[in-house]
C-alpha positions in Angstrom: -59.9 -62.1 0.2 -59.7 -63.6 3.7 -56.9 -65.0 5.8 -55.7 -68.6 5.6 -54.7 -70.1 8.9 -53.5 -73.4 10.3 -54.3 -73.9 14.0 -52.6 -76.4 16.2 -51.4 -78.6 13.4 -49.7 -81.8 14.5 -48.7 -84.9 12.5 -46.9 -88.1 13.2 -45.1 -91.1 11.7 -46.4 -94.0 13.7 -46.1 -93.0 17.3 -43.5 -90.3 16.7 -44.7 -86.7 16.5 -42.9 -84.9 13.8 -44.7 -81.5 13.9 -46.4 -80.3 17.1 -49.1 -77.7 17.4 -48.1 -75.4 14.7 -50.2 -72.3 14.1 -49.6 -69.8 11.3 -51.7 -67.1 9.6 -51.3 -66.0 6.0 -52.9 -62.6 5.2 -53.5 -61.0 1.8 -50.7 -58.9 0.5 -48.3 -60.0 3.3 -45.3 -62.3 3.3 -44.6 -64.6 6.2 -41.1 -66.2 6.4 -40.8 -69.7 7.8 -37.2 -70.4 8.9 -35.3 -72.9 10.8 -32.6 -75.6 10.6 -33.0 -78.4 8.0 -35.2 -81.3 9.1 -37.3 -79.1 11.4 -40.6 -79.8 9.6 -40.9 -76.7 7.5 -41.5 -78.4 4.1 -43.8 -81.0 5.7 -45.9 -78.2 7.2 -46.3 -76.8 3.7 -47.4 -80.1 2.3 -49.8 -80.7 5.3 -51.5 -77.3 4.5 -52.5 -78.8 1.2 -53.4 -82.2 2.4 -50.3 -83.7 0.7 -48.5 -85.4 3.5 -46.3 -88.3 2.3 -47.5 -91.8 2.8 -46.9 -93.1 6.3 -47.6 -89.7 7.9 -50.9 -88.8 9.5 -52.4 -85.7 10.9 -53.2 -86.2 14.6 -54.4 -82.7 15.5 -55.2 -79.3 14.2 -57.3 -77.7 11.5 -57.1 -75.4 8.5 -59.3 -72.4 8.3 -60.1 -70.2 5.3 -62.4 -67.2 5.3 -63.4 -68.1 8.8 -64.5 -71.6 7.8 -62.9 -74.8 9.1 -62.0 -77.0 6.1 -62.6 -80.7 5.8 -60.6 -83.0 3.6 -62.6 -82.0 0.5 -62.3 -78.3 1.3 -58.5 -78.7 1.6 -58.3 -80.5 -1.7 -60.3 -77.7 -3.3 -57.6 -75.2 -2.2 -55.0 -76.8 -4.3 -54.5 -75.1 -7.6 -57.3 -72.7 -6.8 -57.1 -70.5 -3.7 -53.5 -71.7 -3.0 -50.6 -72.1 -5.4 -47.4 -74.0 -4.7 -43.9 -73.5 -5.8 -41.5 -76.3 -4.7 -37.8 -76.4 -4.1 -36.8 -78.8 -7.0 -38.4 -77.6 -10.2 -36.9 -80.3 -12.4 -38.5 -83.0 -10.3 -41.9 -81.5 -10.6 -42.2 -81.7 -14.4 -43.0 -84.7 -16.6 -39.9 -84.8 -18.9 -41.9 -86.3 -21.8 -44.5 -83.5 -21.9 -43.9 -80.0 -23.4 -44.3 -76.9 -21.3 -47.4 -76.1 -23.2 -48.9 -79.5 -22.3 -48.2 -78.8 -18.6 -50.2 -75.6 -18.9 -53.0 -77.4 -20.8 -53.3 -79.9 -18.0 -53.4 -77.2 -15.3 -55.7 -74.7 -17.1 -58.1 -77.2 -18.7 -59.5 -77.3 -22.2 -61.7 -74.3 -21.6 -58.9 -71.9 -21.0 -58.8 -68.8 -23.1 -56.3 -68.9 -26.0 -53.1 -67.2 -25.1 -53.6 -67.7 -21.3 -50.4 -69.8 -21.0 -48.4 -67.3 -23.0 -49.7 -64.4 -20.8 -48.7 -66.2 -17.6 -45.2 -66.9 -18.9 -44.9 -63.2 -19.9 -45.9 -62.2 -16.4 -43.0 -64.2 -15.0 -40.5 -62.5 -17.3 -40.4 -64.5 -20.5 -40.3 -62.1 -23.4 -41.1 -64.6 -26.2 -43.3 -67.4 -24.6 -44.3 -69.1 -27.9 -41.0 -71.2 -28.3 -41.0 -72.0 -24.6 -44.4 -73.7 -24.9 -43.0 -76.1 -27.4 -40.0 -76.9 -25.3 -39.5 -79.9 -23.0 -38.4 -79.4 -19.3 -35.0 -80.9 -19.9 -34.3 -78.1 -22.4 -34.6 -75.4 -19.8 -32.3 -74.2 -17.1 -33.2 -74.5 -13.4 -34.0 -70.8 -13.2 -36.3 -71.0 -16.2 -38.1 -74.0 -14.8 -38.6 -72.3 -11.5 -40.2 -69.4 -13.3 -42.4 -71.7 -15.3 -43.5 -73.4 -12.0 -44.4 -70.0 -10.6 -46.4 -69.3 -13.7 -48.3 -72.6 -13.3 -48.9 -71.8 -9.6 -50.5 -68.6 -10.6 -52.6 -70.1 -13.4 -55.8 -70.1 -11.5 -55.3 -66.7 -9.9 -54.7 -68.0 -6.3 -55.0 -65.7 -3.3 -52.1 -67.4 -1.5 -48.7 -68.8 -2.6 -46.7 -71.3 -0.7 -43.1 -71.0 -1.8 -40.9 -73.8 -0.4 -37.2 -72.8 -0.7 -37.8 -71.3 -4.2 -34.2 -70.1 -4.6 -32.1 -72.9 -3.0 -31.2 -74.7 -6.2 -30.5 -71.6 -8.3 -27.3 -69.7 -9.0 -26.9 -66.2 -7.6 -28.1 -64.5 -10.7 -31.2 -66.7 -11.0 -31.8 -66.3 -7.2 -31.9 -62.5 -7.5 -34.2 -62.6 -10.5 -36.6 -65.0 -8.7 -36.7 -62.8 -5.6 -37.4 -59.7 -7.7 -40.2 -61.6 -9.4 -41.8 -62.8 -6.1 -41.7 -59.3 -4.7 -43.4 -57.8 -7.7 -46.0 -60.5 -8.0 -46.9 -60.5 -4.3 -47.5 -56.7 -4.6 -49.3 -56.7 -7.9 -51.6 -59.6 -7.1 -52.0 -58.9 -3.4 -50.8 -62.4 -2.6 -50.5 -63.8 0.9 -47.1 -65.7 0.7 -45.6 -68.3 3.0 -41.9 -68.2 2.2 -39.9 -71.2 3.5 -36.2 -70.4 3.4 -33.0 -71.0 5.3 -31.6 -67.6 4.0 -32.3 -64.8 6.4 -31.3 -62.2 3.8 -34.4 -63.4 1.8 -36.6 -63.0 4.8 -35.2 -59.5 5.5 -35.9 -58.5 1.9 -39.4 -59.9 1.3 -41.1 -60.8 4.6 -42.9 -58.6 7.1 -43.4 -61.5 9.6 -41.2 -64.4 10.5 -41.8 -67.7 12.3 -38.9 -69.8 13.6 -39.3 -73.6 13.6 -37.2 -76.1 15.5 -37.7 -79.8 15.9 -41.3 -79.6 14.6 -42.4 -76.6 16.8 -42.8 -72.9 16.2 -40.5 -71.5 18.9 -40.7 -67.8 18.0 -43.0 -65.7 15.8 -43.1 -61.9 15.3 -42.2 -59.1 12.9 -39.0 -59.3 10.9 -37.7 -56.1 12.7 -38.2 -57.8 16.1 -36.4 -60.9 14.9 -33.3 -59.1 13.7 -33.3 -56.5 16.5 -33.6 -59.0 19.4 -34.4 -62.7 18.8 -35.6 -64.3 22.0 -35.3 -68.1 21.5 -31.9 -69.8 21.4 -32.8 -71.3 18.0 -33.6 -67.9 16.7 -30.3 -66.5 18.1 -28.4 -69.4 16.6 -29.9 -68.7 13.1 -29.1 -65.0 13.3 -25.6 -65.6 14.6 -24.8 -67.9 11.6 -26.2 -65.3 9.3 -24.2 -62.5 10.7 -21.0 -64.5 10.6 -21.3 -64.6 6.8 -20.7 -60.9 6.9 -18.0 -60.9 9.6 -20.4 -59.6 12.2 -21.4 -60.9 15.6 -24.7 -61.1 17.5 -24.6 -58.5 20.4 
């Protein structure tokens, strides 16, 4: 398994640059946290890595490299659902409400999938009795259950990398803890390279080894998690850490 890297990525809406010269490297078995204030371009960067920029946005610079090879549009498209899996923030919006969970797996895995593959994936993300779940519709499941189903779908083709965009934001505290436990186990067991987009620095402290701070479409600081918590250098990094520490009645030195 080789690294996945974006190099100098920039994209724009019309003449307005939204993300400027972003470079990130995902390595097997390692978690990279991407943090920053809302609206800074984190989620758009994730979509750009998969060639899924919303209509009206265009890439103006940069490239995606995998296994040392620069990917063209066809190569980026081939990553989706194969080398790279995606877990998005709003699970309910990502499912077709008129299709059963089993049908979603059938469309992802294809007709040639081995019998029991969907059930095995659901068991891997913590469902003890997957059979009834495969007959259920998305609206019959809680947000936490749907998020785990989305994770199972993201793993369906045994990806090397996982892009997780705010995977716990819409979950209650119990479901958040369960999701973090699951991500931690799966990243280790499958040797996944994970890009974890989050606004919660406690999530970064728990799961990530490296962290990148994004502000106004730019990466303003990047380094180890220990370096970030011990001595953030950029004002945006210091502001994020100050807000985090205030939740616990502490102050930034």
